[in-house]
N, CA, C and O atoms as CSV, one atom per row, in Angstrom:
chain,resi,resn,atom,element,x,y,z
A,1,MET,N,N,115.577,73.786,136.735
A,1,MET,CA,C,114.958,73.251,137.069
A,1,MET,C,C,113.599,73.942,136.035
A,1,MET,O,O,113.328,75.112,135.764
A,2,THR,N,N,112.766,72.296,135.530
A,2,THR,CA,C,111.317,73.235,134.683
A,2,THR,C,C,109.882,73.122,135.640
A,2,THR,O,O,109.464,72.169,136.297
A,3,SER,N,N,109.401,74.277,135.470
A,3,SER,CA,C,108.165,74.374,136.257
A,3,SER,C,C,107.544,73.564,135.676
A,3,SER,O,O,107.921,73.369,134.521
A,4,SER,N,N,106.629,72.934,136.058
A,4,SER,CA,C,105.140,72.084,135.885
A,4,SER,C,C,104.154,72.685,135.395
A,4,SER,O,O,103.874,73.693,136.043
A,5,PRO,N,N,103.374,72.463,134.352
A,5,PRO,CA,C,102.067,73.353,133.850
A,5,PRO,C,C,101.246,73.509,134.913
A,5,PRO,O,O,101.621,72.710,135.771
A,6,THR,N,N,100.288,74.151,135.303
A,6,THR,CA,C,99.211,74.230,135.829
A,6,THR,C,C,98.303,74.184,135.183
A,6,THR,O,O,98.248,74.720,134.076
A,7,SER,N,N,97.145,73.381,135.837
A,7,SER,CA,C,95.778,73.334,135.674
A,7,SER,C,C,94.929,74.452,135.126
A,7,SER,O,O,95.160,75.538,135.659
A,8,PRO,N,N,94.003,74.449,134.190
A,8,PRO,CA,C,93.025,75.794,134.486
A,8,PRO,C,C,92.391,75.603,134.795
A,8,PRO,O,O,91.881,74.482,134.769
A,9,ASP,N,N,91.784,77.025,135.550
A,9,ASP,CA,C,90.933,77.159,136.395
A,9,ASP,C,C,89.363,76.266,136.143
A,9,ASP,O,O,89.275,76.164,134.919
A,10,PRO,N,N,88.309,75.696,136.695
A,10,PRO,CA,C,86.942,75.255,136.028
A,10,PRO,C,C,86.385,75.959,135.170
A,10,PRO,O,O,85.806,75.288,134.315
A,11,VAL,N,N,86.317,77.112,135.038
A,11,VAL,CA,C,85.659,78.331,134.448
A,11,VAL,C,C,86.776,77.965,133.096
A,11,VAL,O,O,86.397,77.518,132.014
A,12,THR,N,N,88.054,78.238,133.418
A,12,THR,CA,C,88.468,78.302,132.369
A,12,THR,C,C,88.457,77.078,130.922
A,12,THR,O,O,88.420,77.256,129.704
A,13,PHE,N,N,88.499,76.086,131.607
A,13,PHE,CA,C,88.445,74.730,131.421
A,13,PHE,C,C,87.140,74.454,130.148
A,13,PHE,O,O,87.196,73.949,129.026
A,14,GLU,N,N,86.020,75.044,130.936
A,14,GLU,CA,C,84.627,75.110,130.462
A,14,GLU,C,C,84.224,76.268,129.477
A,14,GLU,O,O,83.209,76.053,128.814
A,15,VAL,N,N,84.805,77.341,129.305
A,15,VAL,CA,C,85.214,77.921,127.850
A,15,VAL,C,C,85.840,76.823,127.239
A,15,VAL,O,O,85.123,76.081,126.568
A,16,VAL,N,N,86.953,76.593,127.333
A,16,VAL,CA,C,87.422,75.988,126.456
A,16,VAL,C,C,86.891,74.543,125.595
A,16,VAL,O,O,87.291,74.267,124.465
A,17,GLN,N,N,86.148,73.904,126.196
A,17,GLN,CA,C,85.126,73.019,126.307
A,17,GLN,C,C,83.608,73.745,125.125
A,17,GLN,O,O,82.882,73.427,124.183
A,18,LEU,N,N,83.802,74.466,125.736
A,18,LEU,CA,C,82.564,75.742,124.973
A,18,LEU,C,C,82.943,75.606,123.365
A,18,LEU,O,O,82.411,75.194,122.335
A,19,ILE,N,N,84.235,76.230,123.804
A,19,ILE,CA,C,85.020,77.085,122.219
A,19,ILE,C,C,84.940,75.876,121.181
A,19,ILE,O,O,84.472,75.973,120.047
A,20,GLY,N,N,85.430,74.815,121.706
A,20,GLY,CA,C,85.665,73.345,121.328
A,20,GLY,C,C,84.086,73.105,120.173
A,20,GLY,O,O,84.045,72.992,118.948
A,21,GLY,N,N,82.858,73.100,121.291
A,21,GLY,CA,C,81.738,72.919,120.860
A,21,GLY,C,C,81.355,73.569,119.580
A,21,GLY,O,O,81.100,73.084,118.478
A,22,VAL,N,N,81.380,74.751,119.997
A,22,VAL,CA,C,81.084,76.013,118.824
A,22,VAL,C,C,81.979,75.411,117.736
A,22,VAL,O,O,81.363,75.057,116.731
A,23,THR,N,N,83.188,75.237,117.728
A,23,THR,CA,C,83.827,74.871,116.305
A,23,THR,C,C,83.665,73.552,115.393
A,23,THR,O,O,83.822,73.388,114.183
A,24,ALA,N,N,83.295,72.683,116.416
A,24,ALA,CA,C,82.995,71.515,116.003
A,24,ALA,C,C,81.105,71.571,114.863
A,24,ALA,O,O,80.790,70.952,113.846
A,25,ARG,N,N,80.376,72.523,115.648
A,25,ARG,CA,C,79.512,72.752,114.990
A,25,ARG,C,C,79.343,73.573,113.724
A,25,ARG,O,O,78.512,73.467,112.822
A,26,TYR,N,N,80.562,74.595,113.933
A,26,TYR,CA,C,80.369,75.411,113.039
A,26,TYR,C,C,81.170,74.796,112.001
A,26,TYR,O,O,80.911,75.047,110.824
A,27,HIS,N,N,82.086,74.042,112.306
A,27,HIS,CA,C,82.431,73.229,110.903
A,27,HIS,C,C,81.606,72.228,110.164
A,27,HIS,O,O,81.313,72.255,108.969
A,28,GLU,N,N,81.265,71.304,111.098
A,28,GLU,CA,C,79.610,70.163,110.579
A,28,GLU,C,C,78.844,71.052,109.373
A,28,GLU,O,O,78.611,70.636,108.238
A,29,GLU,N,N,78.473,72.537,109.969
A,29,GLU,CA,C,76.952,73.075,109.417
A,29,GLU,C,C,77.976,73.841,107.841
A,29,GLU,O,O,77.471,74.344,106.837
A,30,TYR,N,N,79.256,73.694,108.105
A,30,TYR,CA,C,79.891,74.769,106.576
A,30,TYR,C,C,80.023,73.470,105.714
A,30,TYR,O,O,79.748,73.428,104.515
A,31,GLU,N,N,80.568,72.195,106.616
A,31,GLU,CA,C,80.560,71.437,105.492
A,31,GLU,C,C,78.886,70.720,104.734
A,31,GLU,O,O,78.697,70.123,103.674
A,32,ARG,N,N,78.162,71.028,105.572
A,32,ARG,CA,C,76.666,70.075,105.028
A,32,ARG,C,C,76.398,71.386,104.311
A,32,ARG,O,O,75.554,71.179,103.438
A,33,ALA,N,N,76.838,72.823,104.343
A,33,ALA,CA,C,76.166,73.820,103.217
A,33,ALA,C,C,77.058,74.011,101.624
A,33,ALA,O,O,76.702,74.349,100.495
A,34,ALA,N,N,78.276,73.629,102.198
A,34,ALA,CA,C,79.630,73.334,100.997
A,34,ALA,C,C,78.849,72.244,100.344
A,34,ALA,O,O,78.201,72.660,99.384
A,35,ALA,N,N,78.761,71.361,100.512
A,35,ALA,CA,C,77.787,70.030,100.064
A,35,ALA,C,C,76.544,70.383,99.391
A,35,ALA,O,O,75.982,69.580,98.646
A,36,GLU,N,N,76.118,71.477,99.608
A,36,GLU,CA,C,74.495,71.587,99.060
A,36,GLU,C,C,75.324,72.156,97.622
A,36,GLU,O,O,74.786,71.832,96.563
A,37,HIS,N,N,76.286,72.778,97.557
A,37,HIS,CA,C,76.823,73.441,96.617
A,37,HIS,C,C,77.826,72.395,95.661
A,37,HIS,O,O,78.296,72.760,94.584
A,38,GLU,N,N,77.979,71.510,96.050
A,38,GLU,CA,C,78.783,70.309,95.835
A,38,GLU,C,C,80.131,70.801,95.737
A,38,GLU,O,O,80.831,70.459,94.784
A,39,LEU,N,N,80.642,71.719,96.804
A,39,LEU,CA,C,82.050,72.185,97.452
A,39,LEU,C,C,82.529,71.250,98.436
A,39,LEU,O,O,81.773,70.589,99.148
A,40,THR,N,N,83.631,71.202,98.472
A,40,THR,CA,C,84.252,70.794,99.519
A,40,THR,C,C,84.002,72.267,100.833
A,40,THR,O,O,83.451,73.345,100.613
A,41,GLY,N,N,84.614,71.791,102.115
A,41,GLY,CA,C,84.782,72.944,103.391
A,41,GLY,C,C,85.341,74.028,102.728
A,41,GLY,O,O,84.853,75.145,102.553
A,42,ALA,N,N,87.144,73.286,102.140
A,42,ALA,CA,C,88.255,73.806,102.098
A,42,ALA,C,C,87.785,74.720,100.802
A,42,ALA,O,O,87.876,75.936,100.966
A,43,GLN,N,N,87.330,74.282,99.625
A,43,GLN,CA,C,86.584,74.987,98.709
A,43,GLN,C,C,85.327,76.254,99.177
A,43,GLN,O,O,85.072,77.327,98.631
A,44,ALA,N,N,84.931,75.831,99.970
A,44,ALA,CA,C,84.064,76.506,100.467
A,44,ALA,C,C,84.634,77.811,101.097
A,44,ALA,O,O,84.318,78.921,100.669
A,45,ARG,N,N,85.536,77.607,102.193
A,45,ARG,CA,C,86.404,78.492,102.938
A,45,ARG,C,C,87.199,79.512,102.197
A,45,ARG,O,O,87.622,80.426,102.906
A,46,LEU,N,N,87.442,79.553,101.161
A,46,LEU,CA,C,88.546,79.857,99.867
A,46,LEU,C,C,87.539,81.017,99.254
A,46,LEU,O,O,87.679,82.239,99.198
A,47,LEU,N,N,86.482,80.162,98.823
A,47,LEU,CA,C,85.536,80.935,97.765
A,47,LEU,C,C,85.009,82.591,99.129
A,47,LEU,O,O,85.173,83.779,98.852
A,48,ALA,N,N,84.540,82.160,100.176
A,48,ALA,CA,C,84.190,82.744,100.817
A,48,ALA,C,C,85.231,83.904,101.385
A,48,ALA,O,O,85.002,85.075,101.688
A,49,LEU,N,N,86.161,83.327,101.407
A,49,LEU,CA,C,87.765,84.816,101.539
A,49,LEU,C,C,88.179,85.349,100.657
A,49,LEU,O,O,88.874,86.353,100.815
A,50,LEU,N,N,87.840,84.769,99.223
A,50,LEU,CA,C,88.024,86.136,97.848
A,50,LEU,C,C,86.503,86.585,97.762
A,50,LEU,O,O,86.484,87.462,96.898
A,51,ALA,N,N,85.539,86.442,98.132
A,51,ALA,CA,C,84.127,86.844,98.184
A,51,ALA,C,C,84.252,88.410,98.963
A,51,ALA,O,O,83.466,89.326,98.721
A,52,ARG,N,N,85.418,88.512,99.952
A,52,ARG,CA,C,85.659,89.625,101.109
A,52,ARG,C,C,86.155,91.074,99.836
A,52,ARG,O,O,85.802,92.235,99.629
A,53,GLU,N,N,87.131,90.105,99.270
A,53,GLU,CA,C,88.219,90.879,98.182
A,53,GLU,C,C,89.350,90.206,97.356
A,53,GLU,O,O,89.975,89.482,98.131
A,54,ALA,N,N,89.743,90.160,96.409
A,54,ALA,CA,C,90.613,89.309,95.500
A,54,ALA,C,C,91.738,89.323,96.281
A,54,ALA,O,O,92.046,90.315,96.942
A,55,THR,N,N,92.427,88.237,96.263
A,55,THR,CA,C,93.463,88.794,97.162
A,55,THR,C,C,94.770,87.600,96.476
A,55,THR,O,O,94.307,86.638,95.865
A,56,PRO,N,N,95.954,87.671,96.566
A,56,PRO,CA,C,96.775,87.076,96.332
A,56,PRO,C,C,97.195,85.895,96.314
A,56,PRO,O,O,97.894,85.933,97.327
A,57,MET,N,N,97.319,84.646,95.842
A,57,MET,CA,C,97.497,83.068,96.157
A,57,MET,C,C,98.434,83.174,97.419
A,57,MET,O,O,98.107,82.483,98.385
A,58,ARG,N,N,99.536,83.942,97.522
A,58,ARG,CA,C,100.223,83.387,98.878
A,58,ARG,C,C,99.485,83.710,99.925
A,58,ARG,O,O,99.105,82.917,100.787
A,59,LYS,N,N,99.239,84.989,99.881
A,59,LYS,CA,C,97.762,85.265,100.920
A,59,LYS,C,C,97.237,84.653,101.050
A,59,LYS,O,O,97.330,84.393,102.249
A,60,VAL,N,N,96.585,84.068,100.634
A,60,VAL,CA,C,95.483,83.064,100.463
A,60,VAL,C,C,95.617,81.793,101.007
A,60,VAL,O,O,94.674,81.253,101.586
A,61,ALA,N,N,96.662,81.287,100.879
A,61,ALA,CA,C,97.706,80.147,101.620
A,61,ALA,C,C,97.736,80.827,102.951
A,61,ALA,O,O,96.972,80.400,103.817
A,62,GLN,N,N,98.520,81.825,103.219
A,62,GLN,CA,C,98.987,81.930,104.561
A,62,GLN,C,C,97.519,82.288,105.568
A,62,GLN,O,O,97.590,81.908,106.737
A,63,GLN,N,N,96.103,83.068,105.080
A,63,GLN,CA,C,95.155,82.824,105.644
A,63,GLN,C,C,94.334,81.231,105.999
A,63,GLN,O,O,93.718,80.840,106.990
A,64,LEU,N,N,94.606,80.709,104.937
A,64,LEU,CA,C,94.025,79.726,104.832
A,64,LEU,C,C,94.544,78.541,105.941
A,64,LEU,O,O,93.779,77.756,106.503
A,65,ARG,N,N,96.009,78.592,106.124
A,65,ARG,CA,C,97.421,77.664,106.779
A,65,ARG,C,C,97.353,76.953,106.230
A,65,ARG,O,O,97.030,75.870,106.718
A,66,CYS,N,N,97.607,77.073,104.857
A,66,CYS,CA,C,98.146,75.610,103.824
A,66,CYS,C,C,99.334,76.184,102.946
A,66,CYS,O,O,99.796,77.306,102.739
A,67,GLU,N,N,99.637,74.800,102.493
A,67,GLU,CA,C,100.613,75.421,101.561
A,67,GLU,C,C,100.354,75.797,100.226
A,67,GLU,O,O,99.400,75.255,99.668
A,68,PRO,N,N,101.211,76.850,99.447
A,68,PRO,CA,C,100.608,77.493,98.333
A,68,PRO,C,C,99.877,76.322,97.380
A,68,PRO,O,O,98.737,76.473,96.940
A,69,SER,N,N,100.513,75.399,97.182
A,69,SER,CA,C,100.390,74.488,96.660
A,69,SER,C,C,98.834,73.595,96.433
A,69,SER,O,O,98.326,73.005,95.480
A,70,ASN,N,N,98.512,73.810,97.566
A,70,ASN,CA,C,97.323,73.588,98.004
A,70,ASN,C,C,96.259,74.429,97.230
A,70,ASN,O,O,95.472,74.010,96.382
A,71,VAL,N,N,96.386,75.586,97.653
A,71,VAL,CA,C,95.577,76.792,97.216
A,71,VAL,C,C,95.419,76.381,95.643
A,71,VAL,O,O,94.324,75.976,95.253
A,72,THR,N,N,96.429,76.479,94.817
A,72,THR,CA,C,96.519,76.490,93.721
A,72,THR,C,C,95.745,75.612,93.140
A,72,THR,O,O,95.493,75.889,91.967
A,73,GLY,N,N,95.012,74.101,93.778
A,73,GLY,CA,C,94.597,72.776,93.338
A,73,GLY,C,C,92.912,73.515,93.749
A,73,GLY,O,O,91.889,73.139,93.177
A,74,ILE,N,N,92.928,74.420,94.654
A,74,ILE,CA,C,91.438,74.364,94.958
A,74,ILE,C,C,91.210,75.268,94.566
A,74,ILE,O,O,90.077,75.548,94.957
A,75,VAL,N,N,91.789,76.408,93.654
A,75,VAL,CA,C,91.476,77.641,93.015
A,75,VAL,C,C,91.196,77.206,91.133
A,75,VAL,O,O,90.554,77.794,90.263
A,76,ASP,N,N,91.970,76.002,91.108
A,76,ASP,CA,C,92.081,75.281,89.884
A,76,ASP,C,C,90.716,74.776,89.991
A,76,ASP,O,O,90.076,75.186,89.023
A,77,ARG,N,N,90.046,74.096,90.726
A,77,ARG,CA,C,88.763,73.168,91.285
A,77,ARG,C,C,87.604,74.349,90.514
A,77,ARG,O,O,86.918,74.194,89.503
A,78,LEU,N,N,87.728,75.660,91.528
A,78,LEU,CA,C,87.018,76.364,91.746
A,78,LEU,C,C,86.838,77.427,90.297
A,78,LEU,O,O,85.786,77.860,89.827
A,79,GLU,N,N,87.915,77.598,89.926
A,79,GLU,CA,C,87.643,78.327,88.239
A,79,GLU,C,C,87.102,77.579,87.127
A,79,GLU,O,O,86.562,78.004,86.105
A,80,SER,N,N,87.377,76.194,87.561
A,80,SER,CA,C,87.081,75.483,86.066
A,80,SER,C,C,85.184,75.262,86.018
A,80,SER,O,O,84.593,74.714,85.087
A,81,ARG,N,N,84.385,75.963,87.514
A,81,ARG,CA,C,83.276,75.814,87.431
A,81,ARG,C,C,83.213,77.158,87.744
A,81,ARG,O,O,82.746,77.434,88.849
A,82,GLY,N,N,83.554,78.002,87.068
A,82,GLY,CA,C,83.401,79.200,87.215
A,82,GLY,C,C,83.026,80.145,88.338
A,82,GLY,O,O,82.474,81.207,88.049
A,83,LEU,N,N,83.218,79.914,89.272
A,83,LEU,CA,C,83.363,80.823,90.988
A,83,LEU,C,C,84.321,81.601,91.025
A,83,LEU,O,O,84.317,82.624,91.710
A,84,VAL,N,N,85.683,81.072,89.988
A,84,VAL,CA,C,86.892,81.815,90.529
A,84,VAL,C,C,87.482,81.918,89.314
A,84,VAL,O,O,87.569,81.060,88.436
A,85,GLU,N,N,87.972,83.286,89.334
A,85,GLU,CA,C,89.453,83.455,88.357
A,85,GLU,C,C,90.670,84.170,88.713
A,85,GLU,O,O,90.735,85.023,89.598
A,86,ARG,N,N,91.695,83.751,87.926
A,86,ARG,CA,C,92.814,84.822,88.555
A,86,ARG,C,C,92.801,85.628,87.974
A,86,ARG,O,O,91.918,85.617,87.116
A,87,ARG,N,N,93.569,86.650,88.009
A,87,ARG,CA,C,93.595,87.878,87.695
A,87,ARG,C,C,95.345,88.576,88.418
A,87,ARG,O,O,95.920,88.405,89.493
A,88,THR,N,N,95.608,89.207,87.425
A,88,THR,CA,C,96.960,90.111,87.546
A,88,THR,C,C,96.943,91.167,88.310
A,88,THR,O,O,96.499,92.209,87.828
A,89,ASP,N,N,97.319,91.149,89.380
A,89,ASP,CA,C,97.385,92.401,90.622
A,89,ASP,C,C,97.754,93.585,89.896
A,89,ASP,O,O,98.912,93.457,89.500
A,90,PRO,N,N,97.370,94.420,89.639
A,90,PRO,CA,C,97.581,95.727,89.092
A,90,PRO,C,C,98.688,96.454,90.026
A,90,PRO,O,O,99.549,97.077,89.404
A,91,ALA,N,N,98.761,96.455,91.206
A,91,ALA,CA,C,99.715,97.052,91.897
A,91,ALA,C,C,101.150,96.007,91.503
A,91,ALA,O,O,102.061,96.510,92.160
A,92,ASP,N,N,101.520,95.214,90.994
A,92,ASP,CA,C,102.591,94.091,90.759
A,92,ASP,C,C,102.359,93.275,89.238
A,92,ASP,O,O,101.687,92.244,89.241
A,93,ARG,N,N,102.557,93.449,88.805
A,93,ARG,CA,C,101.933,92.368,87.664
A,93,ARG,C,C,102.805,91.314,87.605
A,93,ARG,O,O,102.859,90.749,86.513
A,94,ARG,N,N,103.511,90.891,88.493
A,94,ARG,CA,C,104.511,89.854,88.370
A,94,ARG,C,C,103.086,88.683,89.193
A,94,ARG,O,O,102.879,87.535,88.798
A,95,VAL,N,N,102.457,89.229,90.115
A,95,VAL,CA,C,101.643,88.865,91.358
A,95,VAL,C,C,100.068,88.497,90.532
A,95,VAL,O,O,99.364,89.380,90.042
A,96,LYS,N,N,99.751,87.133,90.514
A,96,LYS,CA,C,98.580,86.536,90.335
A,96,LYS,C,C,97.724,86.623,91.867
A,96,LYS,O,O,98.195,86.318,92.963
A,97,VAL,N,N,96.188,87.186,91.551
A,97,VAL,CA,C,95.453,87.194,92.423
A,97,VAL,C,C,94.159,86.568,92.258
A,97,VAL,O,O,93.594,86.814,91.193
A,98,ALA,N,N,93.620,85.878,93.008
A,98,ALA,CA,C,92.626,85.037,92.759
A,98,ALA,C,C,91.118,86.104,93.123
A,98,ALA,O,O,91.092,86.907,94.055
A,99,ALA,N,N,90.065,85.888,92.243
A,99,ALA,CA,C,89.063,86.861,92.831
A,99,ALA,C,C,87.495,85.924,92.467
A,99,ALA,O,O,87.324,85.182,91.499
A,100,ALA,N,N,86.926,86.105,93.088
A,100,ALA,CA,C,85.490,85.302,93.116
A,100,ALA,C,C,84.866,86.154,92.069
A,100,ALA,O,O,84.824,87.377,92.201
A,101,THR,N,N,84.270,85.400,90.798
A,101,THR,CA,C,83.196,85.614,89.949
A,101,THR,C,C,82.045,86.302,90.238
A,101,THR,O,O,81.976,86.353,91.466
A,102,GLU,N,N,81.104,86.860,89.740
A,102,GLU,CA,C,79.797,87.253,90.201
A,102,GLU,C,C,79.087,85.832,90.511
A,102,GLU,O,O,78.761,85.566,91.668
A,103,ARG,N,N,78.906,85.123,89.681
A,103,ARG,CA,C,78.305,83.525,90.076
A,103,ARG,C,C,78.972,83.058,91.352
A,103,ARG,O,O,78.308,82.342,92.101
A,104,GLY,N,N,80.295,83.406,91.705
A,104,GLY,CA,C,81.417,82.565,92.626
A,104,GLY,C,C,80.206,83.554,94.256
A,104,GLY,O,O,79.681,82.920,95.171
A,105,LEU,N,N,80.126,84.992,94.094
A,105,LEU,CA,C,80.143,86.080,94.687
A,105,LEU,C,C,78.270,85.278,95.419
A,105,LEU,O,O,77.562,85.201,96.423
A,106,ARG,N,N,78.336,85.022,94.481
A,106,ARG,CA,C,76.521,84.629,94.869
A,106,ARG,C,C,76.456,83.338,95.838
A,106,ARG,O,O,75.802,83.194,96.871
A,107,THR,N,N,77.354,82.423,95.176
A,107,THR,CA,C,77.699,80.888,95.821
A,107,THR,C,C,77.888,81.303,97.429
A,107,THR,O,O,77.214,80.947,98.396
A,108,ALA,N,N,78.924,82.091,97.371
A,108,ALA,CA,C,79.167,83.029,98.969
A,108,ALA,C,C,78.300,83.193,99.508
A,108,ALA,O,O,78.193,82.691,100.627
A,109,ALA,N,N,77.459,83.834,99.057
A,109,ALA,CA,C,76.298,84.431,100.046
A,109,ALA,C,C,75.312,83.493,100.412
A,109,ALA,O,O,74.692,83.572,101.473
A,110,GLN,N,N,75.133,82.540,99.505
A,110,GLN,CA,C,74.429,81.624,99.772
A,110,GLN,C,C,74.767,80.422,100.725
A,110,GLN,O,O,73.989,79.722,101.373
A,111,LEU,N,N,76.123,80.372,100.637
A,111,LEU,CA,C,76.525,79.759,101.899
A,111,LEU,C,C,76.128,80.383,103.396
A,111,LEU,O,O,75.522,80.003,104.398
A,112,ARG,N,N,76.915,81.703,102.888
A,112,ARG,CA,C,76.842,82.214,104.165
A,112,ARG,C,C,75.169,81.961,105.131
A,112,ARG,O,O,74.888,81.352,106.163
A,113,THR,N,N,74.410,82.741,104.193
A,113,THR,CA,C,72.806,82.338,104.483
A,113,THR,C,C,72.616,80.573,104.998
A,113,THR,O,O,71.824,80.376,105.919
A,114,GLY,N,N,73.220,79.565,104.495
A,114,GLY,CA,C,72.973,78.358,104.946
A,114,GLY,C,C,73.891,78.006,106.137
A,114,GLY,O,O,73.990,76.820,106.451
A,115,LEU,N,N,74.458,78.794,106.710
A,115,LEU,CA,C,75.262,78.569,108.174
A,115,LEU,C,C,74.088,79.107,109.333
A,115,LEU,O,O,74.100,80.266,109.748
A,116,ASP,N,N,73.508,78.517,109.594
A,116,ASP,CA,C,72.458,79.291,110.703
A,116,ASP,C,C,72.303,78.224,112.022
A,116,ASP,O,O,71.270,77.950,112.634
A,117,PHE,N,N,73.571,77.757,112.231
A,117,PHE,CA,C,73.271,77.326,113.576
A,117,PHE,C,C,73.586,77.835,114.489
A,117,PHE,O,O,73.661,77.259,115.574
A,118,ALA,N,N,73.900,79.236,114.276
A,118,ALA,CA,C,74.144,80.691,115.819
A,118,ALA,C,C,73.319,81.198,115.409
A,118,ALA,O,O,72.783,81.934,116.237
A,119,ALA,N,N,72.702,81.203,114.092
A,119,ALA,CA,C,71.533,82.980,113.862
A,119,ALA,C,C,70.701,82.415,115.323
A,119,ALA,O,O,71.198,83.029,116.267
A,120,ALA,N,N,69.853,81.671,115.703
A,120,ALA,CA,C,69.057,81.709,116.831
A,120,ALA,C,C,69.297,82.078,118.374
A,120,ALA,O,O,68.700,82.809,119.165
A,121,PRO,N,N,70.562,81.159,118.468
A,121,PRO,CA,C,71.528,81.567,120.042
A,121,PRO,C,C,71.451,82.993,120.093
A,121,PRO,O,O,70.861,83.555,121.016
A,122,LEU,N,N,72.161,83.788,118.907
A,122,LEU,CA,C,72.415,85.304,118.844
A,122,LEU,C,C,71.753,86.091,118.872
A,122,LEU,O,O,71.859,87.114,119.548
A,123,ALA,N,N,70.592,85.686,117.865
A,123,ALA,CA,C,69.389,86.446,117.924
A,123,ALA,C,C,68.985,86.710,119.622
A,123,ALA,O,O,68.698,87.869,119.917
A,124,ASP,N,N,68.965,85.876,120.500
A,124,ASP,CA,C,68.431,86.184,121.989
A,124,ASP,C,C,69.275,86.690,122.562
A,124,ASP,O,O,68.933,87.023,123.696
A,125,LEU,N,N,70.663,87.009,122.202
A,125,LEU,CA,C,71.456,88.094,123.105
A,125,LEU,C,C,71.276,89.741,122.588
A,125,LEU,O,O,71.297,90.091,121.408
A,126,THR,N,N,71.152,90.366,123.398
A,126,THR,CA,C,70.900,91.707,123.008
A,126,THR,C,C,72.046,91.972,122.374
A,126,THR,O,O,73.056,91.274,122.286
A,127,PRO,N,N,71.713,93.513,121.738
A,127,PRO,CA,C,72.930,93.771,120.482
A,127,PRO,C,C,74.024,94.379,121.808
A,127,PRO,O,O,75.180,94.134,121.463
A,128,LEU,N,N,74.004,94.780,122.596
A,128,LEU,CA,C,74.994,94.752,123.633
A,128,LEU,C,C,76.044,93.662,123.791
A,128,LEU,O,O,77.254,93.833,123.935
A,129,GLU,N,N,75.356,92.479,123.738
A,129,GLU,CA,C,75.564,91.308,124.368
A,129,GLU,C,C,76.477,90.673,123.166
A,129,GLU,O,O,77.594,90.165,123.273
A,130,ARG,N,N,75.673,90.849,121.982
A,130,ARG,CA,C,76.384,90.431,121.021
A,130,ARG,C,C,77.787,91.268,120.801
A,130,ARG,O,O,78.877,90.701,120.735
A,131,THR,N,N,77.661,92.297,120.726
A,131,THR,CA,C,78.899,93.313,120.443
A,131,THR,C,C,79.544,92.826,121.360
A,131,THR,O,O,80.663,92.693,120.863
A,132,LEU,N,N,79.601,92.348,122.718
A,132,LEU,CA,C,80.505,91.794,124.258
A,132,LEU,C,C,81.429,91.263,123.559
A,132,LEU,O,O,82.567,91.596,123.228
A,133,LEU,N,N,80.515,90.060,123.320
A,133,LEU,CA,C,80.801,88.483,122.511
A,133,LEU,C,C,81.631,88.899,121.561
A,133,LEU,O,O,82.737,88.466,121.884
A,134,ARG,N,N,81.732,89.607,120.390
A,134,ARG,CA,C,82.519,89.912,119.392
A,134,ARG,C,C,83.629,90.159,119.781
A,134,ARG,O,O,84.551,89.435,119.405
A,135,ASP,N,N,83.922,91.480,120.828
A,135,ASP,CA,C,84.513,92.201,121.264
A,135,ASP,C,C,86.104,91.369,121.845
A,135,ASP,O,O,87.310,91.502,121.638
A,136,LEU,N,N,85.171,90.459,122.691
A,136,LEU,CA,C,86.169,89.052,123.308
A,136,LEU,C,C,86.598,88.322,122.439
A,136,LEU,O,O,87.808,88.097,122.444
A,137,LEU,N,N,85.905,87.824,121.598
A,137,LEU,CA,C,86.321,87.183,121.023
A,137,LEU,C,C,87.601,87.445,119.854
A,137,LEU,O,O,88.355,86.542,119.491
A,138,LYS,N,N,87.660,88.655,119.429
A,138,LYS,CA,C,88.149,89.554,118.765
A,138,LYS,C,C,89.842,89.302,119.488
A,138,LYS,O,O,90.920,88.985,118.984
A,139,ARG,N,N,89.389,89.634,120.937
A,139,ARG,CA,C,90.370,89.909,121.558
A,139,ARG,C,C,91.085,88.397,122.036
A,139,ARG,O,O,92.281,88.121,122.133
A,140,MET,N,N,90.313,87.851,122.200
A,140,MET,CA,C,91.197,86.168,122.264
A,140,MET,C,C,92.161,85.999,121.145
A,140,MET,O,O,93.278,85.541,121.388
A,141,LEU,N,N,91.728,86.418,119.635
A,141,LEU,CA,C,92.385,85.934,118.417
A,141,LEU,C,C,93.327,86.897,118.540
A,141,LEU,O,O,94.209,86.695,117.706
A,142,GLY,N,N,93.540,87.855,119.204
A,142,GLY,CA,C,94.407,89.227,118.881
A,142,GLY,C,C,94.294,90.270,117.834
A,142,GLY,O,O,95.130,90.984,117.280
A,143,GLU,N,N,92.786,90.120,117.709
A,143,GLU,CA,C,92.378,91.130,116.085
A,143,GLU,C,C,91.811,92.428,116.501
A,143,GLU,O,O,91.079,93.118,115.791
A,144,GLU,N,N,92.291,92.788,117.991
A,144,GLU,CA,C,91.778,94.251,118.849
A,144,GLU,C,C,91.901,95.641,117.774
A,144,GLU,O,O,91.590,96.763,118.176
């Protein structure tokens, strides 16, 4: 006998709806900010990832949850614009890492400042409230 799924309580349902709304607004804003730099959303996300650290191509695919061949194409396009470069991993010369160039780092920083949909609402929270929100989101994502 299989058990029937239970409906979430009203607060859980509302939280899920709100997370969906925040996610949709984030993606809309990200696409708009990316377009201002003549980038697709996927290109902008990859550039933001590489601005944090040079990363092996396979790991980029895992982090973006896409096929390695997709990452290769995105890196090719970003490389042709001088935003990304491929390097040999010093720890394993067989591995290629993708890294943001100086121009790519500047563009990634401009993209971050272009994502301001949450800036005002977050500024209205106290530092303690922002810390609590961050910690709860990390916990939900299993990143404690």
